[in-house]
KEVODO-724760 format. One record per residue (C-alpha): residue in three letters; z, y, x. Coordinates in nm, 3 decimals. Layout:
r res = ALA	w = Z	v = Y	u = X $
...
//
This chain:
r res = MET	w = 10.911	v = -6.647	u = -2.623 $
r res = GLY	w = 10.766	v = -6.336	u = -2.849 $
r res = PHE	w = 10.533	v = -6.063	u = -2.773 $
r res = GLY	w = 10.804	v = -5.864	u = -2.857 $
r res = GLU	w = 11.086	v = -6.040	u = -2.672 $
r res = LYS	w = 10.877	v = -6.063	u = -2.351 $
r res = LEU	w = 10.851	v = -5.627	u = -2.342 $
r res = ALA	w = 11.253	v = -5.638	u = -2.385 $
r res = LYS	w = 11.227	v = -5.846	u = -2.117 $
r res = LEU	w = 11.016	v = -5.617	u = -1.917 $
r res = ALA	w = 11.171	v = -5.327	u = -2.051 $
r res = ASN	w = 11.537	v = -5.434	u = -1.938 $
r res = SER	w = 11.458	v = -5.674	u = -1.630 $
r res = THR	w = 11.483	v = -5.440	u = -1.344 $
r res = GLY	w = 11.845	v = -5.322	u = -1.474 $
r res = ILE	w = 11.738	v = -4.950	u = -1.357 $
r res = VAL	w = 11.647	v = -4.802	u = -1.685 $
r res = SER	w = 11.695	v = -4.893	u = -2.077 $
r res = ILE	w = 11.504	v = -4.784	u = -2.345 $
r res = GLU	w = 11.727	v = -4.604	u = -2.625 $
r res = MET	w = 11.568	v = -4.547	u = -2.946 $
r res = GLU	w = 11.652	v = -4.193	u = -3.146 $
r res = GLU	w = 11.380	v = -4.127	u = -3.390 $
r res = GLU	w = 11.112	v = -4.150	u = -3.240 $
r res = LYS	w = 11.208	v = -4.023	u = -2.889 $
r res = VAL	w = 11.197	v = -4.261	u = -2.523 $
r res = GLU	w = 11.486	v = -4.177	u = -2.321 $
r res = VAL	w = 11.495	v = -4.310	u = -1.943 $
r res = LYS	w = 11.874	v = -4.342	u = -1.763 $
r res = GLN	w = 11.875	v = -4.299	u = -1.448 $
r res = PRO	w = 12.175	v = -4.460	u = -1.227 $
r res = VAL	w = 12.417	v = -4.288	u = -1.110 $
r res = GLN	w = 12.363	v = -4.285	u = -0.721 $
r res = ALA	w = 12.621	v = -4.432	u = -0.506 $
r res = LYS	w = 12.784	v = -4.170	u = -0.242 $
r res = PRO	w = 12.718	v = -4.249	u = 0.106 $
r res = SER	w = 12.962	v = -4.339	u = 0.362 $
r res = GLN	w = 13.104	v = -4.067	u = 0.595 $
r res = VAL	w = 13.106	v = -4.180	u = 0.943 $
r res = VAL	w = 13.364	v = -4.048	u = 1.197 $
r res = VAL	w = 13.249	v = -4.102	u = 1.524 $
r res = ASN	w = 13.529	v = -4.051	u = 1.794 $
r res = PRO	w = 13.315	v = -3.947	u = 2.126 $
r res = LEU	w = 13.604	v = -4.139	u = 2.360 $
r res = ILE	w = 13.613	v = -4.437	u = 2.179 $
r res = SER	w = 13.312	v = -4.707	u = 2.172 $
r res = PRO	w = 13.164	v = -4.726	u = 1.846 $
r res = THR	w = 13.265	v = -5.000	u = 1.644 $
r res = PRO	w = 13.106	v = -5.001	u = 1.282 $
r res = THR	w = 13.439	v = -4.924	u = 1.031 $
r res = TYR	w = 13.239	v = -5.000	u = 0.681 $
r res = GLN	w = 13.238	v = -5.360	u = 0.603 $
r res = ALA	w = 12.890	v = -5.415	u = 0.331 $
r res = GLN	w = 12.968	v = -5.540	u = 0.040 $
r res = SER	w = 12.769	v = -5.855	u = -0.060 $
r res = TYR	w = 12.527	v = -5.748	u = -0.393 $
r res = GLN	w = 12.358	v = -5.955	u = -0.654 $
r res = ALA	w = 12.056	v = -5.815	u = -0.803 $
r res = PRO	w = 12.104	v = -5.761	u = -1.174 $
r res = SER	w = 11.942	v = -5.994	u = -1.411 $
r res = TYR	w = 11.854	v = -5.976	u = -1.793 $
r res = GLN	w = 11.733	v = -6.258	u = -2.027 $
r res = PRO	w = 11.801	v = -6.178	u = -2.357 $
r res = THR	w = 11.849	v = -6.434	u = -2.633 $
r res = THR	w = 11.724	v = -6.238	u = -2.922 $
r res = LEU	w = 11.572	v = -5.931	u = -3.021 $
r res = ASP	w = 11.717	v = -5.589	u = -2.959 $
r res = GLU	w = 11.740	v = -5.436	u = -3.286 $
r res = LYS	w = 11.724	v = -5.112	u = -3.099 $
r res = PHE	w = 11.401	v = -5.241	u = -3.033 $
r res = VAL	w = 11.233	v = -5.366	u = -3.330 $
r res = LYS	w = 11.303	v = -5.057	u = -3.513 $
r res = PHE	w = 11.170	v = -4.781	u = -3.239 $
r res = ILE	w = 10.825	v = -4.972	u = -3.332 $
r res = GLU	w = 10.884	v = -4.974	u = -3.589 $
r res = ALA	w = 10.900	v = -4.679	u = -3.664 $
r res = LYS	w = 10.518	v = -4.615	u = -3.512 $
r res = LYS	w = 10.369	v = -4.920	u = -3.742 $
r res = PRO	w = 10.055	v = -4.893	u = -3.928 $
r res = ASN	w = 10.018	v = -4.739	u = -4.246 $
r res = GLY	w = 10.039	v = -5.005	u = -4.553 $
r res = LEU	w = 10.196	v = -5.336	u = -4.609 $
r res = GLY	w = 10.187	v = -5.540	u = -4.315 $
r res = TYR	w = 10.444	v = -5.715	u = -4.031 $
r res = PHE	w = 10.747	v = -5.565	u = -4.108 $
r res = ASP	w = 10.730	v = -5.597	u = -4.465 $
r res = PHE	w = 10.694	v = -5.936	u = -4.442 $
r res = GLN	w = 10.944	v = -5.986	u = -4.182 $
r res = LYS	w = 11.171	v = -5.812	u = -4.405 $
r res = MET	w = 11.073	v = -6.080	u = -4.700 $
r res = LYS	w = 11.154	v = -6.349	u = -4.470 $
r res = THR	w = 11.445	v = -6.263	u = -4.409 $
r res = ALA	w = 11.554	v = -6.182	u = -4.789 $
r res = MET	w = 11.421	v = -6.537	u = -4.840 $
r res = SER	w = 11.684	v = -6.695	u = -4.504 $
r res = VAL	w = 11.784	v = -6.908	u = -4.850 $
r res = ILE	w = 11.497	v = -7.091	u = -4.821 $
r res = PRO	w = 11.572	v = -7.403	u = -4.555 $
r res = ASP	w = 11.156	v = -7.495	u = -4.530 $
r res = MET	w = 10.952	v = -7.283	u = -4.301 $
r res = GLY	w = 10.615	v = -7.320	u = -4.475 $
r res = THR	w = 10.788	v = -7.258	u = -4.776 $
r res = LYS	w = 10.976	v = -6.931	u = -4.727 $
r res = TYR	w = 10.607	v = -6.768	u = -4.580 $
r res = ILE	w = 10.455	v = -6.916	u = -4.868 $
r res = ALA	w = 10.696	v = -6.734	u = -5.043 $
r res = SER	w = 10.714	v = -6.425	u = -4.891 $
r res = PHE	w = 10.370	v = -6.389	u = -4.876 $
r res = ALA	w = 10.366	v = -6.399	u = -5.267 $
r res = SER	w = 10.550	v = -6.121	u = -5.297 $
r res = LEU	w = 10.363	v = -5.934	u = -5.071 $
r res = GLN	w = 10.021	v = -5.987	u = -5.216 $
r res = MET	w = 10.147	v = -5.905	u = -5.583 $
r res = GLN	w = 10.180	v = -5.531	u = -5.403 $
r res = GLY	w = 9.813	v = -5.566	u = -5.287 $
r res = LEU	w = 9.872	v = -5.737	u = -4.962 $
r res = THR	w = 9.624	v = -5.984	u = -4.815 $
r res = LYS	w = 9.611	v = -6.247	u = -4.551 $
r res = GLU	w = 9.343	v = -6.042	u = -4.328 $
r res = ASP	w = 9.572	v = -5.730	u = -4.421 $
r res = LEU	w = 9.903	v = -5.926	u = -4.246 $
r res = ILE	w = 9.700	v = -6.040	u = -3.961 $
r res = GLN	w = 9.499	v = -5.729	u = -3.905 $
r res = ASN	w = 9.847	v = -5.560	u = -3.925 $
r res = SER	w = 9.989	v = -5.732	u = -3.709 $
r res = MET	w = 9.775	v = -5.752	u = -3.453 $
r res = ASP	w = 9.773	v = -5.353	u = -3.478 $
r res = VAL	w = 10.216	v = -5.389	u = -3.406 $
r res = ILE	w = 10.094	v = -5.539	u = -3.091 $
r res = ALA	w = 9.846	v = -5.240	u = -2.989 $
r res = VAL	w = 10.135	v = -5.004	u = -3.051 $
r res = ILE	w = 10.341	v = -5.256	u = -2.823 $
r res = ASP	w = 10.084	v = -5.213	u = -2.538 $
r res = ASN	w = 10.096	v = -4.874	u = -2.608 $
r res = GLU	w = 10.452	v = -4.800	u = -2.556 $
r res = THR	w = 10.463	v = -5.035	u = -2.235 $
r res = ASN	w = 10.184	v = -4.887	u = -2.110 $
r res = SER	w = 10.381	v = -4.544	u = -2.145 $
r res = PHE	w = 10.695	v = -4.663	u = -2.006 $
r res = ASN	w = 10.591	v = -4.843	u = -1.726 $
r res = ALA	w = 10.432	v = -4.498	u = -1.663 $
r res = LEU	w = 10.771	v = -4.337	u = -1.713 $
r res = PHE	w = 10.923	v = -4.623	u = -1.542 $
r res = ASP	w = 10.719	v = -4.566	u = -1.232 $
r res = LYS	w = 10.756	v = -4.231	u = -1.217 $
r res = GLN	w = 11.160	v = -4.256	u = -1.215 $
r res = SER	w = 11.189	v = -4.510	u = -0.978 $
r res = SER	w = 10.944	v = -4.311	u = -0.733 $
r res = THR	w = 11.214	v = -3.998	u = -0.819 $
r res = THR	w = 11.501	v = -4.225	u = -0.771 $
r res = LEU	w = 11.418	v = -4.431	u = -0.495 $
r res = GLY	w = 11.248	v = -4.150	u = -0.277 $
r res = SER	w = 11.537	v = -4.007	u = -0.277 $
r res = LEU	w = 11.787	v = -4.307	u = -0.156 $
r res = ASN	w = 11.516	v = -4.408	u = 0.080 $
r res = LYS	w = 11.514	v = -3.997	u = 0.214 $
r res = GLU	w = 11.893	v = -4.045	u = 0.265 $
r res = ILE	w = 11.886	v = -4.381	u = 0.442 $
r res = ALA	w = 11.623	v = -4.239	u = 0.655 $
r res = ASP	w = 11.847	v = -3.916	u = 0.729 $
r res = MET	w = 12.116	v = -4.121	u = 0.790 $
r res = GLY	w = 11.952	v = -4.297	u = 1.048 $
r res = SER	w = 11.863	v = -3.999	u = 1.217 $
r res = ASN	w = 12.205	v = -3.849	u = 1.196 $
r res = LEU	w = 12.335	v = -4.194	u = 1.335 $
r res = GLU	w = 12.064	v = -4.216	u = 1.598 $
r res = LYS	w = 12.169	v = -3.867	u = 1.727 $
r res = LEU	w = 12.498	v = -3.908	u = 1.745 $
r res = ARG	w = 12.518	v = -4.247	u = 1.927 $
r res = ASN	w = 12.280	v = -4.033	u = 2.190 $
r res = GLN	w = 12.527	v = -3.751	u = 2.191 $
r res = MET	w = 12.789	v = -4.039	u = 2.241 $
r res = ALA	w = 12.604	v = -4.142	u = 2.558 $
r res = GLU	w = 12.539	v = -3.826	u = 2.690 $
r res = LEU	w = 12.928	v = -3.760	u = 2.685 $
r res = GLU	w = 12.967	v = -4.083	u = 2.807 $
r res = ILE	w = 12.783	v = -4.018	u = 3.113 $
r res = ASN	w = 12.952	v = -3.688	u = 3.125 $
r res = LEU	w = 13.291	v = -3.840	u = 3.143 $
r res = GLU	w = 13.223	v = -4.106	u = 3.417 $
r res = ALA	w = 13.102	v = -3.804	u = 3.683 $
r res = LYS	w = 13.438	v = -3.534	u = 3.565 $
r res = LYS	w = 13.605	v = -3.877	u = 3.634 $
r res = GLN	w = 13.410	v = -3.887	u = 3.964 $
r res = SER	w = 13.428	v = -3.537	u = 4.032 $
r res = LEU	w = 13.811	v = -3.551	u = 3.961 $
r res = LYS	w = 13.897	v = -3.842	u = 4.218 $
r res = GLU	w = 13.616	v = -3.623	u = 4.529 $
r res = THR	w = 13.799	v = -3.309	u = 4.455 $
r res = SER	w = 14.167	v = -3.473	u = 4.453 $
r res = ASP	w = 14.068	v = -3.659	u = 4.753 $
r res = LYS	w = 13.934	v = -3.326	u = 4.935 $
r res = LEU	w = 14.251	v = -3.138	u = 4.830 $
r res = GLU	w = 14.490	v = -3.425	u = 4.976 $
r res = VAL	w = 14.288	v = -3.372	u = 5.301 $
r res = LYS	w = 14.365	v = -2.975	u = 5.314 $
r res = ARG	w = 14.709	v = -3.098	u = 5.263 $
r res = THR	w = 14.753	v = -3.349	u = 5.513 $
r res = GLU	w = 14.568	v = -3.115	u = 5.779 $
r res = PHE	w = 14.766	v = -2.759	u = 5.666 $
r res = LEU	w = 15.113	v = -3.024	u = 5.693 $
r res = ASN	w = 15.006	v = -3.179	u = 6.059 $
r res = ASN	w = 14.928	v = -2.889	u = 6.209 $
r res = SER	w = 15.226	v = -2.676	u = 6.063 $
r res = ASN	w = 15.476	v = -3.003	u = 6.234 $
r res = LEU	w = 15.233	v = -2.969	u = 6.549 $
r res = MET	w = 15.257	v = -2.576	u = 6.588 $
r res = LYS	w = 15.653	v = -2.605	u = 6.505 $
r res = ALA	w = 15.690	v = -2.864	u = 6.764 $
r res = GLN	w = 15.489	v = -2.638	u = 7.026 $
r res = VAL	w = 15.748	v = -2.354	u = 6.869 $
r res = GLN	w = 16.024	v = -2.552	u = 6.922 $
r res = THR	w = 15.917	v = -2.674	u = 7.285 $
r res = GLU	w = 15.847	v = -2.295	u = 7.412 $
r res = ILE	w = 16.245	v = -2.223	u = 7.301 $
r res = SER	w = 16.372	v = -2.458	u = 7.462 $
r res = ASN	w = 16.167	v = -2.391	u = 7.812 $
r res = ILE	w = 16.259	v = -2.014	u = 7.795 $
r res = HIS	w = 16.632	v = -2.142	u = 7.809 $
r res = ASN	w = 16.574	v = -2.327	u = 8.049 $
r res = PHE	w = 16.368	v = -2.139	u = 8.254 $
r res = ILE	w = 16.414	v = -1.766	u = 8.207 $
r res = LYS	w = 16.766	v = -1.684	u = 8.334 $
//
């Protein structure tokens, strides 16, 4: 695997950001953040999860060919003079030659007529690697910054949701305690009221019977 292909793999392996070449500008696209599901809790019902987590498979990127847009992006930053990219284009123009060695010799011979030497070609190719290294460092710095911002935001949302969920759990536990206390108070109050009603009715019946007895005695003893 060539150095450029390795870099393409590095730039795309995460699946989070990608490089878009437009003239000489690198744009890092951030992923669309998934909107967190809203959790609804009924304080009278034991909390049971209603959200079923979906299985997630991390994306992978294994390019089989070098991205042409990336090649053009690096070419736009190439060192001055004949060199690596001119040699590559010449080899493409001579793709009809089946033998690799012959193709290399013929391609170099065509550029040699324009003043390119073997040493110049090698040096220019090394300069291209230096450009790739420089762009890789810039990309990694921007990638780390964007990742820190994006992942930091998601982590904060997760932490806030966890904190809110803990508060809801505490509130639910407190409501359950209060509910049991109210049930106990209801029973005690109901029992007390029933005692008072029974006491009143008993006294009412006893006094009524007493008054009826007195009426009977009055009729019997007073003439």
